[in-house]
VEXLO-662653 format. One record per residue (C-alpha): residue in one letter; x negated, y negated, z. Coordinates in Angstrom, 3 decimals. Layout:
! residues N
<pt rest="A" px="X" py="Y" pz="Z"/>
...
This chain:
! residues 339
<pt rest="X" px="140.296" py="219.795" pz="-33.721"/>
<pt rest="X" px="137.118" py="221.501" pz="-33.305"/>
<pt rest="X" px="134.407" py="219.041" pz="-33.729"/>
<pt rest="X" px="130.185" py="219.800" pz="-34.532"/>
<pt rest="X" px="127.572" py="217.446" pz="-34.206"/>
<pt rest="X" px="125.220" py="218.246" pz="-36.114"/>
<pt rest="X" px="121.502" py="216.829" pz="-35.875"/>
<pt rest="X" px="119.008" py="216.269" pz="-38.590"/>
<pt rest="X" px="116.993" py="219.565" pz="-38.678"/>
<pt rest="X" px="120.495" py="221.643" pz="-38.410"/>
<pt rest="X" px="121.938" py="219.730" pz="-41.436"/>
<pt rest="X" px="119.043" py="219.968" pz="-43.358"/>
<pt rest="X" px="119.261" py="224.100" pz="-42.795"/>
<pt rest="X" px="122.774" py="224.261" pz="-44.303"/>
<pt rest="X" px="123.028" py="227.846" pz="-46.090"/>
<pt rest="X" px="125.373" py="229.686" pz="-47.737"/>
<pt rest="X" px="126.015" py="233.489" pz="-47.050"/>
<pt rest="X" px="129.150" py="236.136" pz="-47.770"/>
<pt rest="X" px="130.243" py="238.376" pz="-44.566"/>
<pt rest="X" px="131.862" py="241.666" pz="-45.613"/>
<pt rest="X" px="132.968" py="241.872" pz="-41.673"/>
<pt rest="X" px="134.059" py="238.842" pz="-41.667"/>
<pt rest="X" px="136.504" py="239.307" pz="-44.577"/>
<pt rest="X" px="137.469" py="242.312" pz="-42.464"/>
<pt rest="X" px="138.232" py="239.880" pz="-39.537"/>
<pt rest="X" px="140.042" py="237.816" pz="-41.629"/>
<pt rest="X" px="142.204" py="239.842" pz="-43.837"/>
<pt rest="X" px="143.433" py="241.048" pz="-40.320"/>
<pt rest="X" px="144.515" py="237.451" pz="-39.352"/>
<pt rest="X" px="146.586" py="237.752" pz="-42.957"/>
<pt rest="X" px="148.535" py="240.800" pz="-41.780"/>
<pt rest="X" px="148.793" py="239.431" pz="-38.235"/>
<pt rest="X" px="149.883" py="235.894" pz="-38.863"/>
<pt rest="X" px="152.474" py="237.335" pz="-41.335"/>
<pt rest="X" px="154.594" py="240.083" pz="-39.518"/>
<pt rest="X" px="156.761" py="240.203" pz="-42.754"/>
<pt rest="X" px="155.827" py="239.770" pz="-45.969"/>
<pt rest="X" px="151.983" py="238.173" pz="-46.894"/>
<pt rest="X" px="152.339" py="235.164" pz="-49.458"/>
<pt rest="X" px="151.395" py="235.576" pz="-52.641"/>
<pt rest="X" px="148.337" py="236.376" pz="-53.829"/>
<pt rest="X" px="148.069" py="238.305" pz="-50.741"/>
<pt rest="X" px="151.118" py="240.352" pz="-51.044"/>
<pt rest="X" px="150.704" py="243.368" pz="-52.818"/>
<pt rest="X" px="147.352" py="244.031" pz="-50.665"/>
<pt rest="X" px="148.911" py="243.365" pz="-47.461"/>
<pt rest="X" px="151.764" py="246.191" pz="-48.043"/>
<pt rest="X" px="148.870" py="248.374" pz="-49.267"/>
<pt rest="X" px="146.584" py="247.207" pz="-45.850"/>
<pt rest="X" px="149.562" py="247.984" pz="-43.755"/>
<pt rest="X" px="149.892" py="251.343" pz="-45.003"/>
<pt rest="X" px="146.720" py="252.456" pz="-44.076"/>
<pt rest="X" px="147.009" py="250.769" pz="-40.531"/>
<pt rest="X" px="149.866" py="252.889" pz="-40.295"/>
<pt rest="X" px="148.809" py="255.735" pz="-41.508"/>
<pt rest="X" px="145.176" py="256.218" pz="-41.014"/>
<pt rest="X" px="144.799" py="257.042" pz="-37.050"/>
<pt rest="X" px="141.017" py="256.071" pz="-37.544"/>
<pt rest="X" px="141.386" py="252.673" pz="-38.398"/>
<pt rest="X" px="143.043" py="251.830" pz="-34.972"/>
<pt rest="X" px="140.167" py="250.363" pz="-33.144"/>
<pt rest="X" px="140.159" py="247.305" pz="-35.881"/>
<pt rest="X" px="143.639" py="245.880" pz="-34.172"/>
<pt rest="X" px="141.499" py="244.817" pz="-31.100"/>
<pt rest="X" px="139.793" py="242.003" pz="-33.583"/>
<pt rest="X" px="142.928" py="240.117" pz="-33.507"/>
<pt rest="X" px="144.055" py="240.711" pz="-29.678"/>
<pt rest="X" px="144.829" py="236.877" pz="-28.518"/>
<pt rest="X" px="141.901" py="234.231" pz="-29.783"/>
<pt rest="X" px="139.523" py="234.118" pz="-27.002"/>
<pt rest="X" px="137.101" py="237.193" pz="-28.632"/>
<pt rest="X" px="133.289" py="236.783" pz="-28.044"/>
<pt rest="X" px="131.463" py="236.346" pz="-31.597"/>
<pt rest="X" px="129.483" py="239.654" pz="-30.902"/>
<pt rest="X" px="132.896" py="241.539" pz="-31.903"/>
<pt rest="X" px="132.137" py="240.272" pz="-35.877"/>
<pt rest="X" px="128.692" py="239.227" pz="-36.004"/>
<pt rest="X" px="127.336" py="235.829" pz="-37.982"/>
<pt rest="X" px="125.691" py="237.029" pz="-41.331"/>
<pt rest="X" px="121.915" py="236.837" pz="-40.769"/>
<pt rest="X" px="121.007" py="237.086" pz="-44.454"/>
<pt rest="X" px="122.645" py="235.553" pz="-47.425"/>
<pt rest="X" px="124.099" py="238.656" pz="-48.701"/>
<pt rest="X" px="124.590" py="241.599" pz="-46.060"/>
<pt rest="X" px="126.563" py="245.047" pz="-47.041"/>
<pt rest="X" px="128.859" py="246.040" pz="-44.419"/>
<pt rest="X" px="126.605" py="249.013" pz="-43.341"/>
<pt rest="X" px="124.180" py="245.835" pz="-42.751"/>
<pt rest="X" px="126.642" py="244.336" pz="-40.517"/>
<pt rest="X" px="128.351" py="247.297" pz="-39.060"/>
<pt rest="X" px="124.475" py="248.372" pz="-38.072"/>
<pt rest="X" px="123.978" py="244.943" pz="-36.405"/>
<pt rest="X" px="127.369" py="245.408" pz="-34.395"/>
<pt rest="X" px="126.341" py="248.734" pz="-32.784"/>
<pt rest="X" px="123.034" py="247.778" pz="-31.855"/>
<pt rest="X" px="124.800" py="244.485" pz="-29.783"/>
<pt rest="X" px="122.350" py="244.228" pz="-26.931"/>
<pt rest="X" px="123.784" py="244.377" pz="-23.052"/>
<pt rest="X" px="122.362" py="241.077" pz="-22.201"/>
<pt rest="X" px="124.052" py="239.260" pz="-25.306"/>
<pt rest="X" px="127.428" py="240.813" pz="-24.306"/>
<pt rest="X" px="126.667" py="239.922" pz="-20.611"/>
<pt rest="X" px="126.083" py="236.167" pz="-21.909"/>
<pt rest="X" px="128.499" py="235.978" pz="-24.323"/>
<pt rest="X" px="132.091" py="237.415" pz="-22.445"/>
<pt rest="X" px="131.789" py="234.797" pz="-19.524"/>
<pt rest="X" px="132.476" py="232.052" pz="-22.112"/>
<pt rest="X" px="135.891" py="233.626" pz="-23.230"/>
<pt rest="X" px="136.952" py="235.393" pz="-19.755"/>
<pt rest="X" px="136.213" py="235.376" pz="-16.004"/>
<pt rest="X" px="134.731" py="238.322" pz="-14.860"/>
<pt rest="X" px="137.639" py="239.005" pz="-12.502"/>
<pt rest="X" px="139.892" py="238.520" pz="-15.320"/>
<pt rest="X" px="138.553" py="240.736" pz="-18.245"/>
<pt rest="X" px="140.945" py="242.269" pz="-20.464"/>
<pt rest="X" px="141.558" py="246.013" pz="-20.493"/>
<pt rest="X" px="140.366" py="246.116" pz="-24.300"/>
<pt rest="X" px="137.017" py="244.005" pz="-23.453"/>
<pt rest="X" px="136.259" py="246.094" pz="-20.274"/>
<pt rest="X" px="134.741" py="249.132" pz="-22.234"/>
<pt rest="X" px="132.081" py="246.696" pz="-23.855"/>
<pt rest="X" px="130.678" py="246.253" pz="-20.368"/>
<pt rest="X" px="131.289" py="249.668" pz="-18.987"/>
<pt rest="X" px="130.717" py="251.970" pz="-21.531"/>
<pt rest="X" px="128.933" py="249.538" pz="-24.037"/>
<pt rest="X" px="127.577" py="251.943" pz="-26.863"/>
<pt rest="X" px="130.660" py="253.986" pz="-27.054"/>
<pt rest="X" px="132.716" py="251.067" pz="-27.162"/>
<pt rest="X" px="130.474" py="249.281" pz="-30.154"/>
<pt rest="X" px="130.512" py="252.744" pz="-32.121"/>
<pt rest="X" px="134.134" py="253.211" pz="-31.876"/>
<pt rest="X" px="134.946" py="249.552" pz="-33.380"/>
<pt rest="X" px="132.121" py="250.502" pz="-35.877"/>
<pt rest="X" px="133.955" py="253.243" pz="-37.106"/>
<pt rest="X" px="137.160" py="251.998" pz="-36.985"/>
<pt rest="X" px="136.126" py="248.952" pz="-39.236"/>
<pt rest="X" px="134.055" py="251.411" pz="-41.605"/>
<pt rest="X" px="137.353" py="253.488" pz="-42.079"/>
<pt rest="X" px="139.623" py="249.931" pz="-42.531"/>
<pt rest="X" px="137.124" py="248.757" pz="-45.409"/>
<pt rest="X" px="137.201" py="252.163" pz="-47.031"/>
<pt rest="X" px="140.846" py="252.547" pz="-47.344"/>
<pt rest="X" px="141.933" py="248.661" pz="-47.119"/>
<pt rest="X" px="139.330" py="246.568" pz="-48.754"/>
<pt rest="X" px="136.495" py="248.384" pz="-50.857"/>
<pt rest="X" px="138.949" py="249.253" pz="-53.828"/>
<pt rest="X" px="139.119" py="245.540" pz="-54.343"/>
<pt rest="X" px="135.359" py="244.706" pz="-53.062"/>
<pt rest="X" px="133.718" py="244.706" pz="-56.789"/>
<pt rest="X" px="135.900" py="242.132" pz="-57.854"/>
<pt rest="X" px="135.703" py="240.273" pz="-54.374"/>
<pt rest="X" px="131.955" py="240.556" pz="-54.668"/>
<pt rest="X" px="131.968" py="239.166" pz="-58.352"/>
<pt rest="X" px="134.274" py="236.248" pz="-57.467"/>
<pt rest="X" px="131.909" py="235.465" pz="-53.863"/>
<pt rest="X" px="128.807" py="235.482" pz="-55.682"/>
<pt rest="X" px="129.984" py="232.818" pz="-58.403"/>
<pt rest="X" px="131.524" py="230.982" pz="-55.045"/>
<pt rest="X" px="127.603" py="231.390" pz="-53.726"/>
<pt rest="X" px="125.993" py="230.027" pz="-56.689"/>
<pt rest="X" px="128.931" py="227.050" pz="-57.326"/>
<pt rest="X" px="128.060" py="226.024" pz="-54.004"/>
<pt rest="X" px="124.164" py="226.221" pz="-53.716"/>
<pt rest="X" px="124.100" py="224.390" pz="-56.972"/>
<pt rest="X" px="125.809" py="221.365" pz="-55.085"/>
<pt rest="X" px="123.489" py="221.666" pz="-52.227"/>
<pt rest="X" px="120.489" py="221.656" pz="-53.845"/>
<pt rest="X" px="121.852" py="218.976" pz="-56.421"/>
<pt rest="X" px="123.094" py="216.448" pz="-54.002"/>
<pt rest="X" px="122.316" py="217.602" pz="-50.838"/>
<pt rest="X" px="124.256" py="218.821" pz="-47.603"/>
<pt rest="X" px="126.674" py="215.968" pz="-47.314"/>
<pt rest="X" px="128.358" py="215.973" pz="-50.599"/>
<pt rest="X" px="128.578" py="219.733" pz="-50.124"/>
<pt rest="X" px="130.583" py="219.192" pz="-46.949"/>
<pt rest="X" px="132.399" py="216.611" pz="-47.764"/>
<pt rest="X" px="133.806" py="218.614" pz="-50.404"/>
<pt rest="X" px="134.487" py="221.878" pz="-48.766"/>
<pt rest="X" px="137.718" py="222.466" pz="-47.707"/>
<pt rest="X" px="141.190" py="220.315" pz="-47.455"/>
<pt rest="X" px="140.920" py="220.730" pz="-43.671"/>
<pt rest="X" px="137.040" py="220.035" pz="-42.901"/>
<pt rest="X" px="136.443" py="216.310" pz="-42.427"/>
<pt rest="X" px="132.587" py="215.416" pz="-42.561"/>
<pt rest="X" px="131.893" py="212.203" pz="-41.070"/>
<pt rest="X" px="128.075" py="212.253" pz="-40.442"/>
<pt rest="X" px="127.182" py="213.611" pz="-37.646"/>
<pt rest="X" px="130.294" py="215.320" pz="-37.085"/>
<pt rest="X" px="132.045" py="217.580" pz="-39.009"/>
<pt rest="X" px="135.378" py="218.253" pz="-37.938"/>
<pt rest="X" px="137.858" py="221.660" pz="-38.597"/>
<pt rest="X" px="141.506" py="220.861" pz="-38.296"/>
<pt rest="X" px="142.567" py="223.185" pz="-35.923"/>
<pt rest="X" px="145.408" py="223.554" pz="-33.203"/>
<pt rest="X" px="142.731" py="223.163" pz="-30.507"/>
<pt rest="X" px="140.517" py="221.117" pz="-28.700"/>
<pt rest="X" px="136.888" py="222.107" pz="-28.645"/>
<pt rest="X" px="133.421" py="220.109" pz="-29.268"/>
<pt rest="X" px="129.773" py="221.689" pz="-29.961"/>
<pt rest="X" px="126.488" py="219.823" pz="-30.121"/>
<pt rest="X" px="124.316" py="221.893" pz="-33.012"/>
<pt rest="X" px="120.708" py="221.141" pz="-32.108"/>
<pt rest="X" px="117.554" py="222.197" pz="-33.897"/>
<pt rest="X" px="119.973" py="225.490" pz="-35.411"/>
<pt rest="X" px="121.276" py="226.437" pz="-38.844"/>
<pt rest="X" px="124.759" py="225.720" pz="-40.307"/>
<pt rest="X" px="125.926" py="228.985" pz="-42.202"/>
<pt rest="X" px="129.054" py="228.269" pz="-44.548"/>
<pt rest="X" px="131.033" py="231.537" pz="-45.191"/>
<pt rest="X" px="133.084" py="231.526" pz="-47.922"/>
<pt rest="X" px="135.928" py="234.242" pz="-47.630"/>
<pt rest="X" px="138.635" py="235.523" pz="-50.113"/>
<pt rest="X" px="141.045" py="236.607" pz="-47.001"/>
<pt rest="X" px="140.484" py="233.440" pz="-45.492"/>
<pt rest="X" px="143.979" py="232.031" pz="-46.205"/>
<pt rest="X" px="143.215" py="228.661" pz="-45.459"/>
<pt rest="X" px="142.208" py="229.529" pz="-41.701"/>
<pt rest="X" px="138.770" py="227.836" pz="-40.701"/>
<pt rest="X" px="136.385" py="230.429" pz="-38.378"/>
<pt rest="X" px="133.709" py="228.956" pz="-36.358"/>
<pt rest="X" px="131.235" py="230.715" pz="-34.403"/>
<pt rest="X" px="128.993" py="229.079" pz="-31.856"/>
<pt rest="X" px="127.492" py="231.972" pz="-29.874"/>
<pt rest="X" px="124.471" py="232.764" pz="-31.879"/>
<pt rest="X" px="121.266" py="230.928" pz="-30.298"/>
<pt rest="X" px="120.151" py="229.707" pz="-33.984"/>
<pt rest="X" px="123.347" py="229.924" pz="-36.059"/>
<pt rest="X" px="126.101" py="227.443" pz="-36.226"/>
<pt rest="X" px="128.646" py="229.211" pz="-38.768"/>
<pt rest="X" px="131.627" py="227.796" pz="-40.398"/>
<pt rest="X" px="133.972" py="229.676" pz="-43.012"/>
<pt rest="X" px="136.053" py="228.181" pz="-45.402"/>
<pt rest="X" px="138.547" py="229.529" pz="-48.576"/>
<pt rest="X" px="136.606" py="230.989" pz="-51.527"/>
<pt rest="X" px="137.762" py="229.962" pz="-55.117"/>
<pt rest="X" px="139.398" py="233.666" pz="-56.729"/>
<pt rest="X" px="142.048" py="235.194" pz="-53.971"/>
<pt rest="X" px="144.344" py="235.578" pz="-57.099"/>
<pt rest="X" px="142.397" py="238.925" pz="-57.507"/>
<pt rest="X" px="144.212" py="240.351" pz="-54.811"/>
<pt rest="X" px="148.104" py="240.054" pz="-56.739"/>
<pt rest="X" px="146.828" py="243.078" pz="-58.384"/>
<pt rest="X" px="147.605" py="246.235" pz="-57.303"/>
<pt rest="X" px="145.395" py="248.851" pz="-55.651"/>
<pt rest="X" px="142.543" py="248.937" pz="-58.472"/>
<pt rest="X" px="141.919" py="252.662" pz="-59.360"/>
<pt rest="X" px="138.759" py="254.364" pz="-58.594"/>
<pt rest="X" px="135.836" py="253.174" pz="-60.997"/>
<pt rest="X" px="137.692" py="250.900" pz="-63.190"/>
<pt rest="X" px="140.580" py="248.330" pz="-63.406"/>
<pt rest="X" px="143.537" py="249.709" pz="-64.649"/>
<pt rest="X" px="145.795" py="247.242" pz="-66.991"/>
<pt rest="X" px="148.089" py="244.695" pz="-65.505"/>
<pt rest="X" px="151.790" py="245.080" pz="-66.312"/>
<pt rest="X" px="153.455" py="242.671" pz="-68.164"/>
<pt rest="X" px="153.987" py="239.431" pz="-66.420"/>
<pt rest="X" px="157.577" py="238.090" pz="-67.438"/>
<pt rest="X" px="157.042" py="234.574" pz="-65.899"/>
<pt rest="X" px="153.476" py="234.448" pz="-67.658"/>
<pt rest="X" px="154.886" py="235.229" pz="-70.871"/>
<pt rest="X" px="158.028" py="232.152" pz="-70.449"/>
<pt rest="X" px="155.992" py="229.596" pz="-68.983"/>
<pt rest="X" px="151.973" py="230.637" pz="-69.283"/>
<pt rest="X" px="149.355" py="232.417" pz="-67.329"/>
<pt rest="X" px="148.284" py="229.300" pz="-65.352"/>
<pt rest="X" px="151.520" py="227.970" pz="-64.727"/>
<pt rest="X" px="152.983" py="231.245" pz="-63.484"/>
<pt rest="X" px="150.318" py="231.530" pz="-61.040"/>
<pt rest="X" px="150.537" py="228.082" pz="-59.785"/>
<pt rest="X" px="154.471" py="228.633" pz="-59.281"/>
<pt rest="X" px="153.851" py="232.148" pz="-57.479"/>
<pt rest="X" px="150.758" py="229.926" pz="-55.148"/>
<pt rest="X" px="153.798" py="227.506" pz="-54.305"/>
<pt rest="X" px="155.747" py="229.849" pz="-52.286"/>
<pt rest="X" px="154.498" py="227.858" pz="-49.186"/>
<pt rest="X" px="153.103" py="224.145" pz="-49.985"/>
<pt rest="X" px="149.814" py="223.219" pz="-50.960"/>
<pt rest="X" px="147.677" py="220.809" pz="-52.196"/>
<pt rest="X" px="145.690" py="220.594" pz="-55.255"/>
<pt rest="X" px="142.270" py="221.558" pz="-53.841"/>
<pt rest="X" px="144.171" py="224.491" pz="-51.680"/>
<pt rest="X" px="145.668" py="225.988" pz="-54.632"/>
<pt rest="X" px="142.584" py="225.457" pz="-56.480"/>
<pt rest="X" px="140.879" py="227.489" pz="-54.448"/>
<pt rest="X" px="142.818" py="230.167" pz="-53.883"/>
<pt rest="X" px="143.416" py="230.411" pz="-57.885"/>
<pt rest="X" px="139.782" py="229.891" pz="-58.677"/>
<pt rest="X" px="140.648" py="227.117" pz="-61.008"/>
<pt rest="X" px="138.973" py="223.725" pz="-61.289"/>
<pt rest="X" px="140.823" py="221.103" pz="-59.622"/>
<pt rest="X" px="141.967" py="219.356" pz="-63.227"/>
<pt rest="X" px="143.175" py="222.423" pz="-64.303"/>
<pt rest="X" px="145.511" py="223.117" pz="-61.227"/>
<pt rest="X" px="146.772" py="219.004" pz="-61.759"/>
<pt rest="X" px="147.337" py="219.608" pz="-65.392"/>
<pt rest="X" px="149.750" py="222.678" pz="-64.433"/>
<pt rest="X" px="151.138" py="220.844" pz="-61.755"/>
<pt rest="X" px="151.864" py="217.876" pz="-63.886"/>
<pt rest="X" px="153.764" py="220.074" pz="-66.352"/>
<pt rest="X" px="155.843" py="221.905" pz="-63.567"/>
<pt rest="X" px="156.818" py="218.343" pz="-61.806"/>
<pt rest="X" px="158.276" py="217.038" pz="-65.233"/>
<pt rest="X" px="160.200" py="220.313" pz="-65.765"/>
<pt rest="X" px="161.785" py="219.746" pz="-62.336"/>
<pt rest="X" px="160.741" py="223.148" pz="-60.986"/>
<pt rest="X" px="157.856" py="221.738" pz="-58.478"/>
<pt rest="X" px="157.891" py="218.673" pz="-56.172"/>
<pt rest="X" px="155.436" py="216.595" pz="-54.530"/>
<pt rest="X" px="155.693" py="214.927" pz="-51.286"/>
<pt rest="X" px="153.248" py="212.926" pz="-49.177"/>
<pt rest="X" px="151.943" py="214.001" pz="-45.703"/>
<pt rest="X" px="149.766" py="211.832" pz="-43.871"/>
<pt rest="X" px="146.744" py="211.775" pz="-46.326"/>
<pt rest="X" px="147.809" py="214.824" pz="-48.127"/>
<pt rest="X" px="150.101" py="215.060" pz="-50.983"/>
<pt rest="X" px="151.632" py="218.619" pz="-50.988"/>
<pt rest="X" px="153.253" py="220.335" pz="-54.136"/>
<pt rest="X" px="156.155" py="222.811" pz="-53.480"/>
<pt rest="X" px="158.827" py="224.716" pz="-55.048"/>
<pt rest="X" px="162.096" py="223.172" pz="-55.997"/>
<pt rest="X" px="165.333" py="225.616" pz="-55.797"/>
<pt rest="X" px="165.268" py="226.010" pz="-60.113"/>
<pt rest="X" px="161.503" py="226.965" pz="-59.172"/>
<pt rest="X" px="162.746" py="229.257" pz="-56.370"/>
<pt rest="X" px="165.047" py="230.859" pz="-58.632"/>
<pt rest="X" px="162.130" py="231.342" pz="-61.496"/>
<pt rest="X" px="160.081" py="233.135" pz="-59.444"/>
<pt rest="X" px="162.291" py="235.087" pz="-57.934"/>
<pt rest="X" px="164.543" py="235.947" pz="-61.058"/>
<pt rest="X" px="161.975" py="236.132" pz="-63.786"/>
<pt rest="X" px="158.674" py="236.514" pz="-61.474"/>
<pt rest="X" px="159.278" py="239.402" pz="-59.597"/>
<pt rest="X" px="157.914" py="237.995" pz="-56.785"/>
<pt rest="X" px="159.546" py="236.812" pz="-53.545"/>
<pt rest="X" px="159.764" py="233.154" pz="-53.158"/>
<pt rest="X" px="161.393" py="230.636" pz="-50.333"/>
<pt rest="X" px="161.861" py="227.160" pz="-50.896"/>
<pt rest="X" px="159.776" py="224.776" pz="-49.335"/>
<pt rest="X" px="160.697" py="221.612" pz="-47.225"/>
């Protein structure tokens, strides 16, 4: 668990921002954590992104972002405005001062045990920063930019939705309903992750960063002197299920046989259940209201293609063998039975 203790000034300064460079980072996590076939709705995008990494040597520097789990935050800076462009964030990356690198690295690695991939940021700082920024730009242009207009629209809707909730009900209500793996027991924000850490945020700013590529992962950045940043899964990741968009416009999708058979909403839910998920998790991935997802799940449960099981405090839904067969044989999407 990561536990972040927030004092009142920090909580009162809760804000929401998007981050193209964090989308790059988490998109690489999707590829790194799924070396075979990435789960739906990332499957089609992941196939394209792997080709990009394999065929474009200029993207090679981005691979350091997924080396191990002990990477200083300066490699993927937190957004310092509400809606920075990638160019804005890459400019910040290139301008990272030597003193910031010198301050952050010892928090993750001993000076006498500095990894080889990290040492250039100390010995040849500007060249290393420029090389990484150039690699991120090349990867972005080929692997993410085709989807970015649709992603940006989904993120804008997410930010507007959360900002309204923040204005209407305050940060307590917002944090209580942020993500199924985020628990808010004032004054402690707990992220359910397989490591134990504890931070105190005193007179800082809590920044929430919705991400299309989060895939349920929760990033936490505490190295910035004024900002504690926490990411979460934005609604609307289903947009990645389409093939590579044509430049300048969206192509009409091919006929979806599964949607014709069971309806578009139920087809989306079935494909999303290639891995067990909660109602809230499905709603976030699909960009649907939880009530809509619950309605679709009830119908699929009645049809015997989905099951529900309680795991601790959570209720997980998964595919029955009949559901797996339906997705594989009719939906043209890979699936595996979930336990």
